[in-house]
C-alpha positions as CSV (number, residue, x, y, z in Angstrom):
1,M,-0.5,0.1,-0.1
2,K,2.9,2.1,1.1
3,L,4.0,1.8,-2.7
4,V,1.2,2.6,-4.7
5,S,0.7,5.7,-2.3
6,G,4.0,6.8,-3.3
7,L,3.3,6.0,-7.4
8,I,0.3,8.4,-6.4
9,A,1.6,11.2,-5.1
10,G,4.2,11.1,-7.5
11,A,2.2,11.6,-10.2
12,V,0.2,13.9,-8.6
13,M,3.2,15.8,-7.9
14,A,4.5,15.3,-12.2
15,S,1.4,16.4,-13.2
16,A,1.3,19.7,-10.9
17,T,4.6,20.9,-11.8
18,L,3.5,20.1,-15.1
19,I,0.4,22.1,-15.6
20,V,2.9,25.0,-13.1
21,Q,5.0,24.7,-16.7
22,A,2.5,25.1,-18.8
23,H,1.1,28.1,-17.6
24,S,4.5,29.9,-16.5
25,A,5.3,29.3,-20.6
26,P,5.2,32.1,-22.5
27,L,2.7,32.6,-25.0
28,Q,3.6,32.9,-29.3
29,A,4.3,36.6,-29.4
30,Q,1.6,37.8,-33.1
31,D,2.5,38.9,-35.4
32,V,2.4,43.5,-35.4
33,A,2.6,45.7,-38.0
34,P,4.5,48.5,-37.3
35,P,2.6,52.0,-39.8
36,I,4.2,53.4,-42.2
37,T,5.3,56.6,-41.9
38,G,3.6,59.1,-44.3
39,G,0.9,56.8,-44.6
40,G,-2.5,56.8,-47.0
41,I,-3.7,56.3,-50.9
42,F,-1.8,58.4,-53.2
43,A,-3.3,57.1,-56.7
44,P,-6.4,59.0,-58.3
45,G,-9.1,56.9,-58.1
46,W,-7.8,54.2,-55.7
47,Q,-9.6,52.9,-52.5
48,G,-8.6,50.4,-49.7
49,K,-9.5,48.5,-46.3
50,V,-7.4,47.0,-43.5
51,D,-8.5,43.3,-43.7
52,P,-11.0,42.7,-40.8
53,G,-8.7,40.8,-38.7
54,Q,-5.9,44.0,-38.3
55,T,-8.4,46.1,-37.1
56,S,-9.2,43.6,-34.1
57,A,-5.5,41.9,-33.8
58,P,-3.9,43.5,-30.2
59,G,-0.9,45.9,-31.1
60,T,-1.4,46.3,-35.0
61,P,-2.2,49.8,-36.4
62,S,-5.9,49.1,-37.3
63,K,-5.9,52.6,-39.9
64,L,-5.6,52.5,-43.6
65,E,-3.0,55.1,-43.2
66,D,-0.5,52.7,-41.5
67,A,-0.2,51.2,-44.8
68,K,1.1,53.3,-48.2
69,F,0.0,53.0,-52.2
70,T,1.6,55.3,-54.1
71,K,1.5,55.5,-58.0
72,Q,4.4,56.6,-60.6
73,G,3.7,56.4,-64.2
74,D,1.8,52.8,-64.5
75,T,3.4,51.5,-61.5
76,F,2.1,51.6,-58.2
77,M,4.3,51.4,-54.9
78,I,2.9,49.9,-51.8
79,E,4.4,49.5,-48.6
80,T,1.7,47.9,-45.5
81,G,1.5,48.1,-41.6
82,P,-1.5,46.2,-41.4
83,A,-2.7,43.9,-45.1
84,A,-4.4,45.9,-47.9
85,S,-7.2,45.6,-50.2
86,Y,-6.7,48.5,-52.7
87,W,-9.0,49.0,-55.9
88,N,-10.4,51.3,-58.2
89,P,-14.1,51.6,-58.7
90,A,-14.0,51.5,-61.8
91,N,-12.4,48.7,-62.4
92,V,-14.9,46.1,-63.1
93,A,-14.9,42.8,-65.0
94,K,-18.2,41.4,-66.2
95,G,-18.3,37.5,-67.7
96,D,-15.4,35.9,-68.9
97,Y,-11.7,37.8,-68.0
98,T,-8.2,37.5,-66.4
99,V,-6.5,40.0,-64.0
100,K,-3.2,40.5,-64.0
101,A,0.0,42.3,-62.5
102,T,3.9,41.7,-61.6
103,F,4.7,42.2,-58.6
104,N,8.3,43.1,-57.5
105,E,9.2,42.2,-54.0
106,P,13.2,44.6,-53.8
107,K,14.3,42.4,-50.4
108,F,12.8,39.3,-50.0
109,Q,11.5,40.1,-45.9
110,N,12.4,43.2,-45.9
111,R,10.3,43.9,-43.4
112,N,9.4,40.7,-41.6
113,D,10.8,37.8,-40.5
114,H,8.9,35.4,-42.1
115,P,7.6,35.3,-46.0
116,H,4.0,37.3,-46.7
117,P,2.2,37.1,-49.8
118,Y,0.7,39.4,-52.2
119,G,-1.4,39.1,-55.7
120,V,-4.8,40.0,-57.1
121,F,-7.9,40.1,-56.2
122,I,-11.6,39.8,-58.3
123,A,-14.6,39.2,-57.7
124,G,-15.2,42.8,-55.2
125,N,-18.9,43.4,-53.9
126,D,-20.5,45.4,-51.1
127,L,-16.0,46.9,-50.9
128,G,-15.1,49.1,-48.4
129,T,-17.9,47.9,-46.3
130,D,-18.6,45.8,-43.4
131,Q,-20.4,43.0,-46.5
132,S,-17.6,43.3,-48.2
133,S,-16.3,40.1,-50.9
134,M,-13.5,39.0,-53.0
135,L,-11.2,36.0,-53.9
136,Y,-7.8,36.1,-54.1
137,C,-4.3,35.1,-55.3
138,E,-1.2,35.7,-53.6
139,A,2.2,34.2,-53.8
140,Y,5.1,33.8,-51.4
141,G,8.6,34.8,-52.3
142,S,9.1,31.7,-50.5
143,G,7.7,29.0,-53.8
144,T,3.8,28.8,-52.1
145,F,1.0,30.4,-53.4
146,I,-2.4,30.6,-51.3
147,V,-6.1,31.3,-52.7
148,R,-8.4,33.4,-50.1
149,G,-11.3,35.2,-49.5
150,F,-13.6,37.4,-48.3
151,G,-17.5,36.7,-47.8
152,P,-17.7,38.8,-45.7
153,A,-15.8,35.7,-43.5
154,A,-12.7,34.7,-44.0
155,F,-12.6,31.8,-46.2
156,R,-9.5,30.0,-47.2
157,M,-9.9,28.0,-51.0
158,N,-6.6,25.8,-50.8
159,G,-5.3,25.0,-46.7
160,G,-4.5,26.9,-44.1
161,R,-0.6,27.6,-45.6
162,G,-1.0,26.6,-48.6
163,E,0.6,25.1,-50.6
164,A,4.0,25.0,-52.7
165,N,4.7,24.9,-56.7
166,P,7.6,25.1,-58.8
167,A,5.9,28.0,-60.9
168,V,6.7,30.7,-57.5
169,H,9.5,32.0,-58.4
170,K,11.5,32.2,-55.0
171,A,14.0,34.8,-53.8
172,A,17.4,33.6,-53.7
173,G,17.9,34.4,-50.0
174,I,16.6,36.8,-47.9
175,G,17.3,40.8,-48.3
176,Q,17.0,39.7,-52.3
177,P,15.0,40.2,-55.4
178,V,12.1,37.9,-56.2
179,S,9.2,38.4,-59.2
180,Q,5.7,37.1,-59.5
181,E,3.5,37.7,-62.7
182,I,0.2,36.3,-61.7
183,E,-3.3,35.6,-62.8
184,M,-6.5,35.4,-62.0
185,S,-9.3,34.5,-64.4
186,V,-13.0,33.6,-65.2
187,K,-13.9,31.0,-68.1
188,G,-16.9,29.4,-67.8
189,D,-17.7,27.6,-65.0
190,N,-13.6,28.1,-63.5
191,V,-11.8,30.0,-61.8
192,T,-8.6,29.8,-62.0
193,C,-5.2,31.4,-60.8
194,S,-1.9,31.2,-62.7
195,I,1.6,32.0,-61.4
196,N,4.6,32.9,-63.4
197,G,2.3,31.0,-66.4
198,T,1.5,28.2,-64.9
199,Q,-1.9,27.5,-63.8
200,V,-1.3,26.5,-60.4
201,A,-5.7,26.6,-58.8
202,S,-9.4,25.6,-60.9
203,Y,-12.5,25.9,-58.9
204,P,-15.8,25.1,-60.7
205,K,-17.6,28.5,-60.4
206,A,-20.7,26.8,-57.6
207,Q,-17.0,26.1,-56.1
208,V,-16.3,30.0,-54.7
209,V,-20.1,32.3,-55.3
210,A,-21.7,29.6,-52.5
211,A,-23.0,30.8,-49.4
212,G,-20.4,33.1,-47.0
213,K,-18.0,32.8,-50.2
214,L,-18.2,35.3,-53.6
215,K,-21.8,37.2,-54.2
216,S,-20.8,36.7,-57.9
217,T,-17.6,36.4,-59.5
218,D,-18.3,39.4,-61.8
219,G,-17.1,43.2,-60.3
220,V,-14.4,45.1,-58.7
221,Y,-10.6,44.1,-58.9
222,G,-7.9,45.0,-57.3
223,I,-3.9,44.1,-55.7
224,R,-3.6,42.7,-52.1
225,F,-0.4,42.6,-50.0
226,A,-0.8,40.9,-46.3
227,H,0.0,42.6,-43.4
228,N,4.7,44.0,-42.9
229,T,5.4,43.8,-46.9
230,E,6.8,46.3,-49.7
231,G,7.1,46.0,-53.0
232,S,5.9,47.5,-56.7
233,V,2.6,46.5,-59.1
234,T,3.2,46.8,-62.9
235,G,1.5,45.2,-66.0
236,F,-2.2,45.4,-63.4
237,G,-5.2,45.3,-66.0
238,L,-7.9,43.0,-67.8
239,V,-7.6,40.9,-70.2
240,K,-10.8,40.3,-71.8
């Protein structure tokens, strides 16, 4: 009996120690998004909105002015604190179409300690409101991509952390340049994303135009950058 009692007492003490250790361990730090000095939108006709999740994350700026969107000739320059989407209400796509742009990240991970993505979005409806919907495809300079959206709650099409694809360019190292050509297309009953000339994802319309997802594949198209990123965008436009 003494042996059994000793074993039970030891087990209880070990469990208590584990509980204390678990509660004493520091919580994993969340990403913060330091604001960009002199932020705002400096491109005539363009608007933007910070991601809903960025407005409530602890220690993360929630204002659109904490990111910066400028236009120099035909090139857009973006620096983000919080993740943000940008669009011109005049840019509306209907029926079958392709939206494309080339993204240049001059210094991979320059504003963060892990890769963050950027890309184009389509099917934007009720943008700038709490009922906005859109679908976007974005690439990381580490060789992976994501397809996600808002409807108005965030939804994912290809997994929690996206997926790798050899078509997605990889930066040679931190601080090195990397570029991605990203296209999103609606053709017939399919919605696709292509990166650097290779189709990396395809979904039936019925899979993306559904409750909690898109209202329609018709809508405004634009540009989206995750938090703590910077880069330039060229060749942005619509191809019918």
